N, C-alpha and C positions, 0 to 999 in steps of 0.2 A: 521504698520507691513504688509508685502506683503501677499496677500491671497495665500494659498497653492493650487497648481495645483491639480485638481480632476483627479485622476488616477484610472481607473477601471481595475482590473485583471479578465479576463474571462477564465474559464477552460472548454472547450467543452468535453463532455464525454457521448456518446450515449451508450445504453445498449446492443445492438445486435451485439456484436463483433463476427466475424466469425473465425478469425485466432486463438484467445485465448478466450474461453468462460469466461464471467464475468471479462474480462481483467482489466478494470479500478478499480475494487475493489478486485482483486486477491492479495494475500499477497506477497509483494516484500520486502525482507530483513527486515521483521518485521512489516510492515505496508501496508495497501492497496495502490496500485500503485498511485491512484489519490491523496493520502495524501501528497505526495512529492511536487506536484504542488501547492496544497493548502497552504502548509507551505511556499513555495517560495513567494507566494503573501502576506501572513499574516506577514512574517518576514521582508519584504522589507519596509524600512522607507518611501519611496515615494509613495507606493500604499495606496490608501485611502479606497478601498473597494474590496472584493473578492467574485465573484459569480461563480457558476457552472451551465452550460447550459446542461441539460440532459432530456431525455425522460423516464428515468427509476427510479422507486420509491426507489429501493434498493441503487442505486448510490446516490440518493438525500439524503437518510438517513445517509449513511456513510459520505458523504460530510459535512452534517450539524454537525455530531459528531466531525469532525476534524476542525470545525470553519468556514466553508464557508457558504455563503448565497445561498439558492436555491429559488429565488423569483417567479419562474414560471416553468411550465413544457414545454419542447421544443415540438412543434408540430411534428407529425409523418412525415410530408412532408419535414422537415429539419433534419431528423434522419435516412436517408437511407444510404446504403453503398456508393453510388456515390455522396452524398451531399458534396459540397465544403465548405470551411470555410466562405466565404463571406456572404451567406444568413443566416448562423447561427449567425454571429455577427451583421448583420443588424437587425435581429429579436430581439436579446437581447437589442440592443440600442433603437429600436422603442418601445419595451415593457416598458423599464425603463422610457422612456420619456413620454409615454402615461399614464402609471399607477402611476408613482411616481414623475413626473416632474423632473427626474434626468438626467443631461446632463454632463457627464465627458468630459474632453478635450483630454485625452490620454487613449487608451486601450492597455493593456498588454495581449498578447496571450501566455498562458502557456499550453503546450501540455502534457497530462499525460504520454505519451510514451517516454518522455525525462526526467526521474526523477532525474538524477544525475547532479545537478547544483552547480556552485561555489556560495558561500554565498553572493557575491556582484553582481551577475549576473543581477538581476532585476533592482536594483537601478542604476547600471552602464548604462544599456540600456536607462532607462528613462532620466538620466542626459545627455546622448549623444543627445537625441532627443530635450531636452529643450535647450541645448547649440547650436543647429544647427537649427534655425528657418526656414531655407529653406528646411529642410528635411521633407519628408512625413512619413518616418518610419525608425526604426533601426532593424536590423536583426542579430541574432547570427550566426557567422561563425567560421570555423576552417580551418587551412591549409589542403588542399585536400590530401588524402593519395595516390591518383593516378592522374597523370597529363593528362588532355584531349589532349594535344598536342602529346601524345604518343598513342592515341586511334585511332581506325580504323572503317571504314564502309566497308561492303562487297556489291558490286554492283550486279545487276541482272545477269551479265555475270560471276560472281564468282570471279572477281578481287577485290583486296583491294584498298582502297583510304583513305588518312588521314582524320580524323574527322575535324581537324582544320589546317589552314596554318598560317604562320607568314611571314609578309612582309619582304623582303630582307633576309630571312633565308631559305636556301635550306635544304630540308629533316630535318625539325625540330624534327621528330620522332627519328632521329639518334644522336641528340645533347644531351650531359649530362644534367640531370635534373636541375642542378644548373644554367644552362644558359638559361633555359626556363622561361617565365613570371610566377610569383607565382599565383596560383589559389586557390580559397577557396570554401569550401563545406558548404552549409547552414545546420544548425542543427535545431532541434525542441525545443531547450531550451527556447528561448525568441524571441518575436517580440514586439516592442513597436511602436504603430501606432497612428497617430493623428486621432481623430474621424472624422474630415473633410475628411480625405483620404478615409475612409470607406463609409461615408454617401454621400459625394458630388462627389468624384472621382470614387466611386463605385469600390474600389480596396482595397486589403489587404496589399498593399505595396506602391502604388503610383509610382511616377517617380523618386524621389530623395531618395535613400536608403543609409543609413549610416551603415557601418559594426561595430558590436561589436565582435572583434577578441578574441576567447576563446582558452583555453588550450585543445588540442585534447584529453587529458586524460579523459575529461568529456563527450566524444562523446559516448552516449548511446541512441540508438533508438530502441524501442521494438516493433516488429511486429510479431515475431514468438516465440515459446517456446525455440528455440535455442538461440535467442537474449536474452530471459529472463534469461536462465541459465548462459549465458556468462556474462551478466551484474551483476548478483549476485556473480559470481566468482570473477569478477573485484573488487567489493566492499570488498570481503573477503581477497583478496590478496594485496590490496593497502590501505594505510592510507591516504586518501584524505579528505580535508576539503570541505564539501558540505552541502547544505540545507537538514535538516532532520526534519521530523514531530515529534511533541510531542504527545504521546498517550493520547487520551481523558480519563480523570479520571472518573471512574464510582463509584457511591456510593454503599455501601453494600446493597443488596436487602432488601426492607422493609419486604418482606415475602419470605420464602424459603420452597419449597415443596419437592425438590429432591436434594440430594448430590450424585454426580457421582465421583467415584474414579478410578484412574489407580491402578495397582497392583505393578509391579516392579518399584522401585524408589519412591513409595508413601507409600504403606503398607510394603515395604521392603527397605533396604538401597541400593538396586540395585546391590548387589553382590550375587554371587552364589558359593557354595562349591560343588566340584565334587570329588567323591571318585574313586578308581581304577576301579570300575565296571560301571562308568558313571552315578551313581545315584547322583541327585542334591539335595541340601538343601539350604534354605535361612534363613536369620535372620529377625525377626519381633519384634515389640515393644509391650510389655504387656500394656504400657501406652496408645498406640493407641487403643488397644482392649478395654480397660476400657472406653476410651473416646467415642467410638462408642456405647458401652453399655449404658452409661449415656445419650447420645444423643437420643437413642431409648426410654429410660424410661421417659425423661423429655420433649421431643418435639414430634411433629407429622411428623418430617422430615424423608422421606424414603431415604435409602442409597443403592446404586447399584455399583458394581464393573464391569468395562470393561477392559479386559486384552488381550494383544497379546500373552502372554505366554500360552503354551499348557501343561506344566508340571502339574501333578495332585496336586501339592502343592497349586495351586490357589484354586481349589475346596475344598481342605482340610481346608485351613485357612478360607475361606468364610463361609463354613458350620459351623465351630466352632463359628464364630462370628455372625451367623444367617443372613448373607447378601445374597441377590440375586446377581448372578454373570453371566457374559458372558466371556468365555475364548476362546483362539485361534482365536481372532478377528483381522484380518489384517486391515480392514477398520473400525475404531472405530466410525467415524462420521456417517457412513451409519447405523450401528446398533442403535446409539443414536437417529438419525433422526426417524427411524422406531418406537423406543420406545416412543418418544415424541408424535407421531401421535396416537399410541395405547393408551397411558395413558391420552392424551389430557391435558397435563400440559403446562401452560404458560412458554415459555423459559426464561422469565425474572425472574422466581422463581426457577431457577436451578443454582446450583454452580458445577463447574467441577474442580477437583484437579488433575493436571497432571504434569509430570516432563520432558518429552522428546518430540522431534519434531513430533512424530506420534500422539501426543495429540493436536497439534495446530489446526487441522481441527475441533475438537470438541469445541474449544474456541469460534468459530464463531456461534455456535448453541445455546449457553447458555447466561444467563444474567450476569454471573459473573465468571471470570476465576481466578484460584488460582494456585500458584506454590510453592513447597518447596524451601528453600534457596539455595539448591544445584542443582536446575534444570538446564537444558541446557540453555545457554545464550539467545538463540532465544525465548525460552519459557518464561523466566523471563521478557524479553522485552515486550512480548505481554500480560502478566498476569495483571489483575486488582489489585491483591494483591500478594505480595511475603512474605511468612511466615518466621519466625525467626528460625524455626527448619528444619533440613534436613529430607528427606524421610526415612521412616523406623526408625527414631529416634525422634519421637515426632511431626512431621508435622501434621499428622491426628489428634492427640490429641489437638494441638493448635487450629486447625480449629473447632473441635468439641466444645471446650471451648468457642470460640467466638460465635458460633451458640447458644449454651445453654444460655450464658449470654444475648444475644440479645432476645432470645425467652422469657426468664424469665422477662426481662425488659418490653417487649411488653405486657406480660400477666398481669403485675402489674400496668399498666397505667390506 
């Protein structure tokens, strides 16, 4: 049996992003941005190992949660704004050789900023490189949206001159696009490179480069918040087959010190009744109220409500249930972060139950995120547990019963 080629996928992700703070682990369509590149490596049949090269502990932890290895911390000298790819990859290969005696034949470069990849993208690039032994690398490209034969330079005297000329074709810039030579734009989706190209030729591409021609539909390169919003809108508007990460499964916390609840859509069914005078009323569940009462009597778990709603109904309901509450809060994660510092509670001992997109930022601050069954789809996608009951109709009671059962079991051990 032929020995399988050792293929290492490397995902470079430094922590000090200037254009978009915390870019590599910022939530993109339901998962941290870097998770899409990790998934591309892990799901490729021909990749034998996936590592992340980073200087940042938070990126390292998120990467590990999504299944990548982070065998070393990238030195600061290779994590600057102006640092090119080559020294980053040479450092990774030298480190793996010196510390693990690990020597792959091919390196796959997966950039986090190009998260939308066809499912066969990585394996196709590797196969192309293996099938072309003369090639130094394979690079993903798409048909260019703009043709450089129609581009111009402006000289120092203010006159224009064509960027490119075509032999035996006068005024190529006036020729129909169909008659011009096809040109291609390199994307950041995939580079497959022979290790000898990096280590011996001191290059990230070498001399012989084979194209992997991709569908322009997948052309997403995120450098700015505008790019980010545009990319997420693309995913929402198009049904395209792409590599998607699997959310790492968390176990229910061994110990719970604090339960944080949203109000509308959690303690209510997210509807509101308005009379002719503008007075508002909501519906709540007596079962949820009893569940919270039992939780308080049978466990030591503290319960707090954080709500964006400013209506006095929040205060009225929370006071009746004996719950501490914060209302009129536009930035829930900010108040939650302040609360955690004040109470000095281990975030891993906190459960958050929320139903809408303004709860997502709080999910990142706690050890376990829960959603009712009727939560917004993006919330359900990110939750560690989706309950069987809807908000305002038993979801809180269901979670309370789970907590009480677990608490009683732990007490009887």
